[in-house]
C-alpha positions in Angstrom: 0.0 0.0 0.0 1.5 3.4 -1.0 1.7 6.3 1.3 -0.7 8.5 -0.5 -0.5 12.3 -0.3 -4.2 12.5 0.6 -4.0 10.6 3.9 -3.1 12.4 7.1 0.4 11.9 8.2 -0.5 10.4 11.5 -2.8 7.9 9.9 -0.1 6.8 7.4 2.5 6.4 10.1 0.2 4.5 12.3 -0.7 2.1 9.5 2.9 1.5 8.7 3.7 1.0 12.3 1.0 -1.6 12.6 2.3 -3.5 9.5 5.7 -3.5 11.1 4.2 -5.1 14.3 4.7 -2.0 16.4 1.3 -2.3 18.1 1.9 -0.7 21.4 0.9 2.9 21.9 4.4 3.9 23.1 6.0 2.2 20.1 3.6 4.0 17.7 4.5 7.3 19.2 8.2 6.7 19.1 8.0 5.5 15.5 6.0 8.6 14.5 8.4 11.0 16.2 11.5 9.3 14.9 10.2 9.2 11.3 9.6 13.0 11.5 13.2 13.8 12.6 15.2 16.1 10.3 18.8 15.2 10.9 21.8 15.7 8.5 22.1 12.0 7.5 24.9 11.3 5.1 25.3 8.5 2.6 27.9 6.0 3.6 31.1 6.3 1.6 31.7 4.5 -1.6 35.1 2.6 -1.5 37.8 4.6 -3.2 40.5 3.4 -5.6 43.4 4.6 -3.4 46.8 3.3 -2.4 45.8 4.1 1.2 44.1 1.3 3.1 42.7 4.0 5.5 40.8 5.7 2.7 38.1 3.1 3.3 36.1 1.9 6.3 38.3 0.5 9.1 36.2 -2.7 9.4 39.2 -4.8 10.5 39.0 -3.0 13.8 35.9 -5.0 14.7 38.0 -8.1 15.3 39.8 -6.7 18.3 37.2 -4.1 19.2 37.9 -2.7 22.6 35.0 -2.9 25.0 35.4 0.8 25.7 34.7 1.5 22.0 31.0 1.3 22.6 29.1 3.8 24.6 25.6 3.7 26.1 23.8 3.8 29.5 23.7 0.1 30.3 26.8 -2.1 30.5 24.9 -5.3 29.5 23.5 -3.7 26.4 27.0 -2.6 25.3 28.5 -6.1 26.1 25.9 -7.8 24.0 26.4 -5.4 21.1 30.2 -5.9 21.4 29.8 -9.7 21.2 27.8 -9.4 18.0 30.1 -6.9 16.3 33.3 -8.9 16.9 31.8 -11.8 14.9 31.3 -9.7 11.7 35.0 -9.8 10.5 37.3 -12.8 10.3 41.1 -12.9 9.7 43.3 -15.6 8.3 47.1 -15.5 8.2 49.0 -17.3 5.4 52.7 -17.8 4.8 53.7 -17.4 1.2 57.0 -18.8 0.0 57.2 -16.3 -2.9 55.3 -13.0 -3.6 56.1 -10.5 -6.4 56.2 -7.1 -4.8 55.0 -5.5 -8.1 51.5 -6.8 -7.2 51.2 -4.6 -4.1 48.6 -2.0 -4.5 49.2 0.3 -1.6 49.9 0.9 2.1 48.1 -0.7 5.0 49.5 2.0 7.4 49.0 5.7 7.0 51.6 7.4 4.8 51.8 11.1 4.2 49.6 12.2 1.3 48.9 8.7 0.0 45.1 8.9 0.3 44.9 11.2 -2.7 46.6 8.7 -5.1 45.3 5.7 -7.0 48.6 4.1 -7.9 52.2 4.0 -6.7 53.2 5.5 -10.1 51.1 8.6 -9.4 52.3 8.8 -5.8 56.0 8.4 -6.8 55.7 11.3 -9.2 54.2 13.6 -6.6 55.7 16.3 -4.4 55.6 13.8 -1.5 58.2 11.6 -3.2 60.4 14.3 -4.8 63.5 13.2 -2.9 63.3 9.6 -4.3 65.3 9.2 -7.6 65.9 5.8 -9.1 67.8 5.6 -12.4 69.7 2.3 -11.9 69.4 -1.1 -10.3 71.9 0.1 -7.6 69.6 3.0 -6.8 66.6 0.6 -6.7 68.3 -1.7 -4.1 69.4 1.3 -2.0 65.9 2.8 -2.1 63.8 -0.4 -1.4 66.3 -1.2 1.4 65.2 2.0 3.2 61.7 0.6 3.5 62.8 -3.0 3.8 66.2 -3.0 5.7 66.7 -6.8 5.2 65.5 -6.9 1.6 68.8 -8.5 0.4 68.6 -11.1 3.1 65.1 -12.1 1.9 63.2 -11.3 5.0 59.4 -11.9 4.7 57.3 -8.9 4.0 54.0 -8.2 5.9 51.0 -7.8 3.7 47.2 -7.2 4.1 44.1 -7.9 2.1 40.4 -7.3 2.8 37.3 -8.6 1.1 35.9 -5.0 1.0 39.1 -4.0 -1.0 38.7 -6.7 -3.6 41.9 -8.5 -4.6 44.1 -5.6 -3.7 47.2 -6.2 -1.5 48.7 -3.7 0.9 52.1 -3.4 2.5 51.9 -3.2 6.3 55.2 -1.4 6.8 55.1 1.9 8.7 58.2 3.7 7.5 59.7 5.0 4.3 56.5 4.7 2.3 57.8 7.2 -0.3 60.9 5.0 -0.9 58.8 1.9 -1.1 56.4 3.4 -3.7 59.2 4.7 -5.8 60.9 1.3 -5.8 57.8 -0.6 -6.8 56.9 1.9 -9.5 60.5 1.5 -10.9 60.3 -2.3 -10.8 57.0 -2.2 -12.7 58.4 0.2 -15.3 61.5 -1.8 -15.9 59.9 -5.3 -15.7 62.1 -6.1 -12.8 60.9 -9.2 -10.9 61.0 -8.5 -7.1 60.3 -11.7 -5.1 60.2 -12.1 -1.4 58.5 -14.5 1.0 55.5 -12.9 2.7 53.1 -13.2 5.6 49.7 -12.3 4.3 46.7 -11.5 6.6 43.3 -11.7 4.9 40.3 -10.0 6.4 36.8 -10.9 5.3 33.3 -10.1 6.3 31.6 -13.2 7.9 28.3 -14.2 6.4 27.2 -15.9 9.7 28.4 -12.9 11.7 26.4 -10.5 9.5 23.3 -12.6 9.7 23.6 -12.8 13.5 24.0 -9.0 13.7 21.1 -8.5 11.3 18.8 -10.8 13.3 19.5 -9.0 16.6 20.0 -5.4 15.8 19.0 -2.4 13.7 22.3 -0.8 12.8 22.1 2.7 11.5 24.6 5.4 10.6 24.0 8.5 12.6 25.6 11.9 12.1 27.6 13.4 14.9 25.0 16.2 15.2 22.4 13.7 16.3 23.9 13.3 19.8 23.3 17.0 20.5 19.8 17.1 18.9 17.2 17.4 21.7 14.5 15.6 19.7 16.6 12.6 18.9 18.2 12.4 22.4 14.7 12.8 24.0 13.5 9.8 22.1 16.5 7.8 23.1 16.8 8.7 26.7 13.4 9.8 27.9 12.0 6.4 27.0 14.9 4.5 28.5 15.7 2.6 25.3 18.5 0.1 25.2 21.2 1.0 22.6 24.9 1.0 21.9 26.9 3.7 20.0 30.1 2.9 18.1 32.5 5.3 16.4 34.3 3.4 13.7 34.9 5.5 10.5 37.7 7.7 11.7 37.4 10.5 9.3 36.1 14.1 9.8 32.3 14.2 9.7 32.0 10.4 9.4 28.8 8.9 10.9 28.7 6.7 14.0 26.8 3.4 14.3 23.7 3.2 16.4 22.7 -0.4 17.5 19.1 -0.9 18.6 18.1 -4.4 19.8 15.2 -5.8 17.7 13.9 -7.8 20.7 12.9 -4.5 22.4 9.6 -3.2 20.7 10.3 0.5 21.4 13.9 0.2 20.3 12.6 -1.4 17.1 10.1 1.4 16.6 12.9 3.9 16.9 15.1 2.0 14.4 12.3 1.7 11.8 11.4 5.4 12.3 15.0 6.6 11.9 15.3 4.5 8.7 12.2 6.1 7.3 13.7 9.5 8.3 16.8 8.8 6.2 19.3 7.0 8.4 21.5 4.7 6.2 21.3 1.0 6.9 24.8 -0.1 7.9 24.1 -3.8 7.4 22.9 -3.3 3.8 26.1 -1.3 3.2 28.3 -4.0 4.6 26.7 -6.6 2.4 27.4 -4.5 -0.6 31.0 -4.0 0.5 32.1 -7.6 1.1 29.7 -10.2 -0.1 
């Protein structure tokens, strides 16, 4: 049934709430008030083609999520949300006897200016790497050895992959990123095979973990402004609703995740109302990213 323009707003909201199973008077009121909120909701970011791992959501942090990362008024609610969230991402380590370093796409650790570039070639040609000059194999060995001091000894290199970054591989080194990028760009340009053993850690989104989270929670992306909005905070606190709040996307203006347990009728009413008001569905976003 469509929400026709001729029906009074309260009637339409009530009908929708009844279809959703929000039959209690308190739940209907919460749903109606939540769906009428006007908050600056933002679309969740589209993954970028960048040599910087941190240009995209830091979902790997869910594996070792500190208990203090979640906020909320009730410890038990936070503990249950924490348990569900830590099942969403899995990691597997693999030892590779040989890996061609020319296949590395970017940096797993933050490197100055790297977020703005889509390839090592572009980054190596930028102002950030102006001190790196490689015109011979001797220069190449000297340069890559700045980033990998035991390169000539064949020490394994640390690598990362993530299902939400496709097949791209990222170097986990923390220093001399400019030298590393310049050396890899040179090796590609010259067709120079660069082989080392590697320890590769693969992160992936867990289908069972996502299904468990989806069965138990509404997970919505809330703008930072919501937590100082009297209307939203009144709905959340005046009704004593169970919830947990997680800051995960560590970029300026990025949304936070609000987890509302589906087993609680009034929390479900708030979740459905916020979604109707425009709050992005985090679980739908995660399914698009990694499955």
